[in-house]
C-alpha positions as CSV (number, residue, x, y, z in Angstrom):
1,M,0.0,0.0,0.0
2,A,2.8,2.4,0.9
3,R,4.5,1.6,-2.4
4,A,1.3,2.4,-4.3
5,R,1.1,5.8,-2.5
6,A,4.7,6.5,-3.3
7,A,4.2,5.6,-6.9
8,A,1.1,7.8,-7.2
9,L,2.9,10.7,-5.5
10,A,5.9,10.3,-7.9
11,V,3.6,10.3,-10.9
12,L,1.9,13.5,-9.7
13,L,5.2,15.2,-9.0
14,L,6.8,14.2,-12.3
15,G,3.7,15.1,-14.2
16,G,3.9,18.6,-12.7
17,C,7.5,18.9,-13.9
18,A,6.6,18.1,-17.5
19,T,4.2,21.1,-17.6
20,P,5.9,24.0,-19.4
21,L,6.1,27.3,-17.5
22,P,4.0,30.0,-18.9
23,R,6.0,32.6,-20.9
24,A,5.6,36.3,-20.6
25,P,4.1,37.8,-23.8
26,L,6.7,39.4,-26.0
27,P,6.1,43.1,-26.7
28,R,4.8,43.9,-30.2
29,A,7.3,45.8,-32.3
30,D,4.7,48.6,-32.9
31,A,3.6,48.9,-29.2
32,P,4.1,52.3,-27.7
33,G,7.3,52.6,-25.7
34,T,9.0,49.6,-27.4
35,P,10.8,50.7,-30.6
36,P,11.9,47.8,-32.8
37,C,15.7,48.1,-32.3
38,G,16.9,44.6,-32.3
39,P,19.4,43.2,-29.8
40,Q,21.5,45.7,-27.9
41,Q,25.0,45.4,-26.5
42,Y,26.1,46.5,-23.0
43,P,29.7,47.8,-23.4
44,F,32.1,45.4,-21.8
45,Q,34.2,48.2,-20.3
46,A,31.0,49.6,-18.6
47,L,30.4,46.2,-17.1
48,Q,34.0,46.0,-15.8
49,D,33.7,49.5,-14.3
50,F,30.2,48.8,-12.9
51,V,28.8,51.8,-14.9
52,Q,25.0,52.2,-15.4
53,G,23.1,55.1,-16.9
54,Q,20.7,56.5,-19.4
55,V,21.3,58.1,-22.8
56,I,18.9,60.0,-25.0
57,V,19.7,59.7,-28.7
58,V,17.8,61.5,-31.5
59,A,17.7,59.3,-34.5
60,R,16.9,60.6,-38.0
61,V,14.7,58.1,-40.0
62,G,15.6,57.2,-43.6
63,A,13.2,56.4,-46.4
64,D,13.3,52.7,-45.6
65,G,12.7,53.2,-41.9
66,G,16.4,52.6,-41.1
67,I,18.4,55.2,-39.2
68,E,20.4,57.6,-41.3
69,D,22.0,59.5,-38.4
70,A,22.0,59.4,-34.6
71,Q,23.2,62.0,-32.1
72,V,23.4,62.0,-28.3
73,V,21.2,64.8,-26.8
74,R,21.6,63.7,-23.2
75,T,24.7,61.9,-22.1
76,A,25.0,59.2,-19.5
77,G,28.3,60.8,-18.5
78,H,30.3,57.9,-19.7
79,P,31.6,57.9,-23.3
80,Y,31.3,54.1,-23.8
81,L,27.6,54.2,-22.9
82,D,27.0,57.1,-25.2
83,A,28.8,55.4,-28.1
84,A,26.9,52.2,-27.5
85,A,23.6,54.1,-27.6
86,V,24.5,55.7,-30.9
87,E,25.5,52.3,-32.3
88,G,22.4,50.7,-30.9
89,A,20.2,53.3,-32.6
90,R,21.6,52.3,-35.9
91,H,19.9,48.8,-35.3
92,C,16.5,50.4,-35.1
93,R,13.9,50.1,-37.9
94,L,11.3,52.9,-37.4
95,V,9.1,52.2,-40.4
96,A,6.1,53.8,-38.6
97,F,7.8,57.3,-38.9
98,P,8.1,59.3,-42.1
99,A,11.5,59.8,-43.7
100,G,13.5,62.6,-42.0
101,A,11.6,62.3,-38.7
102,Q,13.7,63.0,-35.6
103,V,12.9,60.3,-33.1
104,P,14.2,60.5,-29.5
105,L,15.2,57.2,-28.1
106,L,16.0,56.5,-24.4
107,F,18.7,53.8,-23.9
108,T,18.9,52.5,-20.3
109,Y,21.9,50.5,-19.2
110,Q,21.4,48.8,-15.9
111,F,22.6,45.7,-13.9
112,W,20.6,42.7,-13.2
113,G,22.4,40.2,-11.0
114,R,25.9,38.9,-11.5
115,Q,27.7,36.2,-13.5
116,E,31.0,35.3,-11.9
117,Y,32.7,38.6,-11.2
118,L,30.8,40.8,-13.7
119,P,27.3,42.1,-13.4
120,I,24.8,41.1,-16.0
121,G,24.0,44.1,-18.1
122,V,20.5,44.8,-19.4
123,V,19.8,47.3,-22.1
124,T,16.3,48.6,-22.8
125,V,15.2,51.0,-25.5
126,D,12.1,53.2,-25.2
127,Y,10.8,56.3,-26.9
128,A,11.8,59.4,-25.0
129,P,10.6,63.0,-24.7
130,L,13.3,65.4,-25.8
131,P,15.1,67.1,-22.8
132,G,13.6,70.4,-21.9
133,K,10.2,69.6,-23.6
């Protein structure tokens, strides 16, 4: 009898393990606040120096939705974060905007946990209001 209970308990426990965990829904590329900018890189030097910050970049949209030019309008105070944000803006495809549009993008570089000796860097990109507006 005890064996039957143990077997039934094992089946229930193992059955629960086979159930996949629910996934969080992915943001739509055209959702407000989530520009379609592809994967972003956290600068290795910033991770080594434990640097976090936010950069606002104004990106000029080309005829195909790609970025023709990007300039920092609010610095993070760290040149490697600023350079990474400009490079990251070049990976955006802003087809919802007309050619020549100036689109402000907010790049946030922050830590999330650690892996060995370095923090895990997370980069998020959002639409941003222009500074002073």
